[in-house]
TIGUDO-91549 format. One line per 3 residues: number of its first residue (from 0); their letters; for each residue x, y, z of C-alpha. Coordinates in steps of 0.5 Angstrom, whole numbers. Layout:
# residues N
NUM	a	X,Y,Z; ...
# end
This chain:
# residues 726
0	mkk	76,309,166; 84,310,165; 82,311,157
3	nrt	77,317,159; 82,320,163; 87,320,158
6	llk	82,323,153; 80,328,158; 87,331,159
9	lin	88,331,151; 82,335,150; 84,340,156
12	svi	91,341,153; 88,342,146; 83,347,149
15	fga	88,351,153; 93,351,147; 87,354,143
18	liv	86,359,148; 93,362,149; 93,363,141
21	fif	86,366,141; 89,371,147; 95,373,143
24	ifi	91,374,136; 85,378,140; 90,382,144
27	san	94,383,138; 88,385,133; 85,390,138
30	tdl	92,394,140; 97,398,136; 101,392,134
33	fes	99,392,127; 98,400,127; 102,405,124
36	gyh	99,411,126; 106,415,127; 107,413,120
39	gmi	102,419,118; 108,424,120; 113,420,116
42	kdf	114,423,109; 117,419,104; 123,424,101
45	seg	126,419,96; 123,422,90; 123,429,87
48	win	130,431,87; 133,435,82; 140,433,80
51	etg	145,437,77; 143,437,70; 136,439,72
54	eev	133,432,72; 128,429,77; 131,423,80
57	dld	129,418,85; 134,417,90; 132,409,91
60	kin	134,408,84; 141,411,83; 148,411,86
63	tgs	154,414,84; 156,409,79; 150,411,75
66	kgy	151,414,68; 152,421,69; 154,421,76
69	dgk	162,419,76; 162,417,83; 158,423,86
72	iiv	151,425,87; 149,432,88; 141,433,88
75	ekt	137,439,91; 130,439,93; 125,444,97
78	ipn	123,443,104; 116,443,105; 112,448,109
81	nis	109,444,114; 115,441,118; 115,442,125
84	ddd	121,443,130; 121,435,131; 122,433,124
87	alc	129,431,121; 131,429,114; 133,421,116
90	fes	136,417,111; 141,411,110; 147,411,106
93	rna	152,405,104; 159,406,102; 158,414,102
96	nik	161,420,105; 155,425,106; 154,433,106
99	vyi	147,436,107; 146,444,106; 140,448,107
102	dtr	141,454,102; 148,455,102; 149,453,110
105	evy	152,446,111; 148,443,116; 150,436,116
108	sfk	157,432,115; 159,425,115; 165,422,113
111	gre	167,415,113; 173,413,117; 178,408,115
114	nlt	177,401,119; 178,394,118; 173,393,113
117	gag	176,399,109; 176,406,107; 169,407,109
120	ygt	165,401,106; 159,399,110; 152,402,112
123	afh	150,408,116; 144,411,118; 143,419,118
126	dvg	138,424,121; 139,431,119; 135,436,124
129	lct	130,441,122; 126,446,124; 120,451,122
132	dda	125,456,120; 127,451,114; 121,451,111
135	gsr	121,453,104; 128,453,104; 132,449,98
138	mrv	136,443,101; 142,440,97; 145,433,99
141	icv	152,431,96; 154,424,96; 161,421,94
144	svd	163,414,94; 169,413,99; 173,410,94
147	kdv	169,411,87; 174,406,84; 172,400,89
150	tea	165,401,91; 159,405,89; 155,409,94
153	yls	148,409,95; 142,413,98; 136,410,100
156	nmh	130,410,105; 130,417,105; 124,420,110
159	lcs	122,427,113; 120,425,120; 122,425,127
162	asd	129,421,128; 125,417,133; 120,415,128
165	ffr	125,413,123; 128,409,128; 121,405,130
168	mni	120,405,122; 126,401,121; 126,397,127
171	kam	119,394,125; 121,393,118; 127,389,120
174	lip	123,386,126; 122,379,122; 129,378,120
177	ali	131,380,127; 127,376,130; 129,370,126
180	sfi	136,372,128; 135,372,135; 132,365,135
183	tlf	138,363,131; 142,366,136; 138,363,142
186	cgi	138,356,140; 146,357,140; 145,359,147
189	alv	140,354,149; 145,348,146; 151,351,150
192	vvy	146,351,157; 144,343,155; 152,342,154
195	iwm	154,344,160; 148,341,164; 149,334,161
198	pnr	152,330,166; 155,325,161; 157,329,155
201	eil	160,322,152; 153,319,150; 151,325,146
204	pfn	149,323,139; 154,329,136; 158,335,138
207	ila	152,339,141; 158,345,143; 159,345,135
210	laa	152,346,133; 151,351,139; 157,355,135
213	ias	154,354,128; 148,357,131; 151,363,135
216	ifg	156,365,129; 150,365,124; 145,368,128
219	ftl	150,374,130; 152,375,123; 145,375,121
222	lld	143,380,126; 149,384,125; 146,384,117
225	tni	139,387,120; 143,393,122; 138,393,128
228	lql	144,393,133; 147,400,129; 140,403,130
231	mtg	140,401,137; 147,403,140; 148,409,135
234	tiy	155,406,133; 157,404,126; 164,401,126
237	iwr	164,395,131; 158,392,128; 162,393,121
240	dls	168,390,123; 164,384,126; 160,383,121
243	riv	166,381,116; 170,377,121; 165,373,125
246	ifl	163,369,119; 170,366,118; 170,363,125
249	vmy	164,358,122; 168,353,119; 171,350,125
252	pvi	165,348,128; 161,346,122; 167,341,120
255	afl	167,339,128; 160,338,128; 160,334,121
258	nsl	166,330,124; 162,328,130; 157,325,126
261	teq	161,320,122; 163,313,125; 171,315,125
264	krp	171,322,128; 178,323,126; 181,329,130
267	iyd	185,331,124; 179,334,121; 178,338,127
270	yis	185,341,127; 185,342,120; 178,346,120
273	ftl	181,350,126; 187,352,122; 184,354,116
276	svl	179,358,120; 184,362,123; 188,363,117
279	siv	182,365,113; 182,371,119; 189,372,119
282	fii	189,373,111; 183,377,110; 186,382,116
285	sir	193,382,113; 191,384,106; 187,389,108
288	yly	193,392,112; 199,390,109; 196,391,102
291	nid	191,396,103; 186,392,99; 179,394,101
294	mav	174,389,104; 169,391,99; 174,388,94
297	sys	177,382,98; 171,380,102; 166,376,97
300	rvl	172,373,94; 175,371,100; 169,368,103
303	iay	167,364,96; 174,361,97; 173,360,104
306	aii	166,356,102; 169,352,97; 175,350,102
309	sai	170,348,107; 166,344,102; 172,340,99
312	lmt	174,339,106; 166,336,108; 167,332,101
315	vit	173,329,104; 170,327,111; 164,325,107
318	rdn	167,320,103; 172,318,108; 166,316,112
321	siy	162,313,107; 168,308,105; 169,306,112
324	cka	162,305,113; 162,300,107; 168,297,109
327	fgv	165,295,116; 158,294,114; 156,300,119
330	kne	150,305,117; 152,312,115; 148,317,119
333	lrv	150,323,115; 143,324,111; 140,328,116
336	ffa	145,333,116; 146,334,109; 139,334,108
339	glg	139,340,113; 145,343,110; 142,342,103
342	ilv	136,347,105; 141,352,108; 145,352,101
345	vcg	139,353,97; 137,359,101; 144,362,101
348	lfd	144,361,93; 138,365,93; 140,370,97
351	mly	146,371,93; 142,371,87; 137,376,89
354	yvv	143,381,92; 147,381,85; 141,382,81
357	fnk	135,386,85; 137,388,91; 144,391,91
360	sks	143,397,94; 139,395,100; 143,394,107
363	sya	140,387,109; 139,382,104; 140,375,107
366	nat	132,373,109; 132,367,105; 139,365,109
369	rig	136,366,116; 130,362,114; 135,356,111
372	ill	140,356,118; 134,356,122; 131,350,118
375	flm	138,347,119; 138,348,126; 131,345,127
378	vmm	133,339,123; 139,338,127; 135,339,134
381	fef	129,335,132; 134,329,131; 137,331,138
384	lkw	130,331,141; 129,324,138; 135,322,141
387	wtk	134,325,147; 127,322,147; 130,315,145
390	dhq	135,316,150; 130,318,156; 126,312,154
393	eie	132,307,154; 134,310,161; 128,309,164
396	rdr	128,302,161; 135,301,163; 133,303,170
399	fin	127,298,170; 131,293,168; 136,294,173
402	hal	131,294,178; 128,287,175; 135,284,175
405	qfa	135,286,183; 129,282,184; 132,277,180
408	vss	138,276,184; 135,278,191; 134,270,193
411	dtp	139,265,194; 135,260,189; 133,261,182
414	evs	126,259,184; 125,264,188; 128,269,184
417	irs	124,267,178; 117,268,182; 120,275,185
420	lie	122,277,178; 115,276,175; 111,279,181
423	ylg	115,285,180; 114,285,172; 107,284,173
426	tef	106,290,178; 110,295,174; 106,293,168
429	kar	100,294,171; 98,288,168; 93,282,170
432	rff	97,276,169; 104,274,168; 105,267,166
435	ife	111,262,164; 110,256,160; 116,251,159
438	dqk	118,245,155; 116,239,158; 120,235,153
441	ngk	114,231,151; 112,235,145; 108,240,150
444	frg	109,246,154; 106,246,161; 105,253,165
447	tye	110,253,171; 109,260,174; 104,265,174
450	wfr	103,272,178; 96,275,178; 94,282,181
453	ege	90,282,187; 83,281,186; 84,276,180
456	ksa	84,268,181; 89,263,179; 88,260,172
459	gld	91,254,174; 96,254,169; 100,248,173
462	imy	95,243,170; 95,247,163; 99,244,157
465	ipy	99,247,150; 102,243,144; 108,245,141
468	sgv	106,242,134; 100,247,131; 101,252,137
471	idk	108,254,140; 111,253,133; 107,258,130
474	lyd	108,263,135; 115,261,135; 115,263,127
477	sfn	111,270,129; 117,271,135; 122,271,129
480	knd	119,275,124; 117,280,130; 124,281,133
483	hrl	123,276,138; 116,279,141; 109,279,140
486	iit	103,284,141; 96,281,140; 91,286,141
489	dle	86,283,135; 84,276,137; 81,275,130
492	qyk	87,275,126; 89,268,129; 82,265,128
495	tan	85,262,122; 92,263,122; 93,259,129
498	paf	86,256,131; 88,252,137; 91,259,140
501	yni	85,263,138; 81,258,142; 86,259,148
504	lnt	85,266,148; 78,266,147; 76,261,152
507	nri	80,265,157; 77,272,155; 84,275,153
510	dnl	83,282,151; 91,284,150; 97,280,150
513	vmg	105,281,150; 109,275,149; 116,273,148
516	ple	120,267,147; 125,264,153; 131,261,149
519	vng	138,258,151; 143,258,146; 138,258,140
522	nli	133,253,143; 126,255,145; 125,252,152
525	gvc	119,256,154; 115,262,153; 113,268,157
528	gvl	107,273,157; 103,279,160; 96,279,160
531	gap	91,285,161; 96,291,161; 94,298,159
534	pet	94,298,151; 98,305,151; 104,301,154
537	ldg	104,295,150; 110,297,145; 114,299,151
540	iae	112,292,155; 114,288,149; 121,292,148
543	iis	122,290,156; 120,283,155; 125,282,149
546	lis	130,284,154; 128,281,160; 126,274,157
549	yfl	134,272,156; 135,273,164; 128,269,165
552	aql	131,264,161; 138,264,164; 134,263,171
555	ilq	130,257,169; 137,254,166; 140,256,173
558	ree	134,252,176; 135,246,172; 142,246,174
561	qkr	141,247,181; 137,241,181; 142,237,178
564	lfy	147,239,182; 143,238,188; 141,231,186
567	ysy	149,229,185; 150,233,191; 145,229,195
570	ndg	143,223,192; 147,217,191; 149,216,184
573	lsg	148,208,184; 142,207,188; 138,213,187
576	amn	137,214,194; 139,220,198; 147,220,200
579	lra	151,221,207; 151,229,206; 144,229,205
582	yrk	143,225,211; 147,230,215; 144,236,212
585	fvg	137,233,214; 138,231,221; 142,237,222
588	egl	137,242,220; 131,238,217; 129,233,222
591	dls	124,235,228; 127,231,234; 121,233,238
594	gaf	116,230,234; 115,222,233; 119,219,228
597	gym	122,212,226; 129,210,225; 131,204,221
600	rin	138,202,219; 140,196,215; 146,193,212
603	ieg	148,188,207; 152,182,209; 156,178,204
606	lva	157,184,199; 164,184,199; 164,177,197
609	ink	159,177,191; 163,183,188; 169,178,188
612	tyg	166,172,186; 161,175,181; 164,182,179
615	yea	162,189,181; 156,189,177; 153,184,180
618	gdk	154,187,187; 151,194,184; 145,190,182
621	ivl	144,188,189; 145,195,192; 140,197,187
624	dva	135,192,188; 135,193,196; 135,201,195
627	kcl	128,200,191; 125,196,196; 127,201,201
630	mev	124,207,197; 118,203,195; 116,203,203
633	fgk	119,209,206; 119,214,200; 126,216,196
636	env	127,222,200; 127,218,206; 132,213,204
639	yrm	140,214,205; 145,210,203; 151,211,208
642	ngt	156,207,205; 157,201,200; 153,196,204
645	efv	149,200,209; 142,204,209; 138,209,214
648	cig	131,209,213; 127,215,217; 119,214,217
651	fet	114,219,219; 108,214,221; 103,217,226
654	eev	103,210,230; 108,206,232; 105,200,229
657	ffy	105,203,222; 112,204,222; 114,197,224
660	ndv	109,194,219; 113,198,214; 120,195,217
663	dra	117,188,216; 114,190,209; 121,193,207
666	kkl	125,186,209; 120,182,206; 120,185,199
669	iee	128,184,200; 127,177,201; 123,176,195
672	kdi	128,178,191; 131,172,193; 139,174,193
675	ngi	143,168,194; 150,169,198; 147,176,202
678	rit	144,177,209; 140,183,211; 141,185,218
681	sga	137,191,221; 135,195,227; 129,199,228
684	vyc	127,204,233; 121,208,234; 121,215,238
687	vyg	114,216,240; 115,223,243; 121,224,239
690	ttd	128,225,243; 133,230,246; 139,226,243
693	ldi	139,223,236; 145,219,239; 141,215,244
696	vtd	137,213,238; 143,211,233; 146,207,239
699	rve	140,203,240; 139,201,233; 147,199,233
702	elm	145,194,239; 139,191,235; 143,191,229
705	qad	149,187,232; 144,182,236; 141,181,229
708	aqp	147,179,226; 148,174,231; 146,167,228
711	dak	143,164,234; 140,170,236; 132,170,237
714	pdt	129,177,236; 123,179,240; 116,180,237
717	ksa	118,187,234; 123,184,229; 129,187,232
720	ghr	125,193,234; 125,198,240; 121,203,243
723	imr	124,209,246; 120,213,251; 123,221,251
# end
């Protein structure tokens, strides 16, 4: 039934996901998302321009450094007759000062002013308003490099359309790169939120704040590269300045992130990277203003040097970590980082090559880098999610184990703790049965504990014995090969490998089984197992069993230790009978004075003389023989050695005559031992209706013993016994 519900949930999830995808595709295909109807009003105006030599040129293919232009482009073109009052000459320039004339009238002028990047280096968007009166007029455009000795100027992306259409066209053209940049930036913000939200940041697998900074810096820099922010705000210089400075902040978080992945996590590397990042920014700004070096010249060179220094520092950190890991036998965890970094580097190199060879005139050229940084972030975030999932599972597992241990220590006795623990485990596992088999020190393992859920019946494990040889030993080998756990879902695999075990499983109709060894100091003392748990939980159960089995083994060890302590605390070491402490505990807590019981006390006369004459070994043998006779009649748990020569026996016979028969039989067994040199004196009382005061009983027994000790005394027919009425 549960399997069917799980399958149904999976089917529902798949259908729901497919429905969401279908809705988005359907709506997108039947609306204006992929339409460009407004482009019908946009006219490409880059071709058909006439330069000063009378040659027809395409503005997208020339620049001020092209042959014959000498730092200045002057071109003319006739304005079409079908323009409207909403039309404008819209275009993009790079490193250029612009003037536009209609006939002889100057209608537009743009001069780049000096800023952080240089004399006017960078991209700008322009729109020159037109009206119907301008139709058929001659338009002249003059483009001059802001510094012909440093940079070349470009005119590109020229169109005749409304400014709003030009804006929309450029936004749409850069939509995918911008979205990738936004996603990268969003990843950085999300990681900051995760970092703030985490209650215990020390357990994080790496420096999430550093990864967030990497994502934010790259995402923002690449977003600036799309020029969308310039188009949306209409401002130029703030975005130019930021695009050339922000990237120099990235070394510090990259090194801090890498350092957090190492085993040593040396703080010195963080300090070095922070210092280098700050110095790089100070350096490029200083040479700009102190030496008036345009960033068109310095930027790429400083950036390359910055990248080389970063690579060297990363190599040093990696080498240092590798040496440390090798020296201490620690696993090196940097492979995933360098796999993601390798993807980013390859993508970045591709963009650099593409820019130099093919696309130098374009304002945005880092599409591969966008994909590379996003892939890098995805790799590292996937590692974080793996840790998160694993950590969450470990937290749940620890919570489970903590609860289990609460049950384990909830009782004063290990016996009760074991039963409470296996009941909790069986219930939480939703299993049919939980069992424990223990080594009996005779080559067999016997079932000692069993829990079964409501509706099941006991399997009678307490009378089930499994041989070590041929069954348990093979299971133990399997435990050692499988990280001290064993999951059985296919019984047939044991048909030939472990036939005796297969017969046990098959006879009891076991469909799945999780087992673990119970070990103490490397010695197998038992096995525990879970039967009939949900199949999808078996791996988790095996993990918990492998951990909890240690505590089960310790509880069993404590139980045995408690038994030993109890034995030595409440048993006489010589005779094996209960001792005086056990007697006091029993009469104080366990003896029901309201019910019928018999009380007998005997004393071994002459034992001191035997010890002096024949030695203590002979005396000890006499004590042992007497104790055996008494325990044979009254039972071991009802015979107490009060001191060196005296025993007390308590009988719970239902009739008075039965008690006195036992008294006579005990004395007869002692006499049959034919122990020379000693004499047994005794006194016995049977309380028909119990007693209100045990002292009355013991006093009467003392009187009877004293009477029995007189040589000339004539005991009554009840063998020096007495009946006490309550």
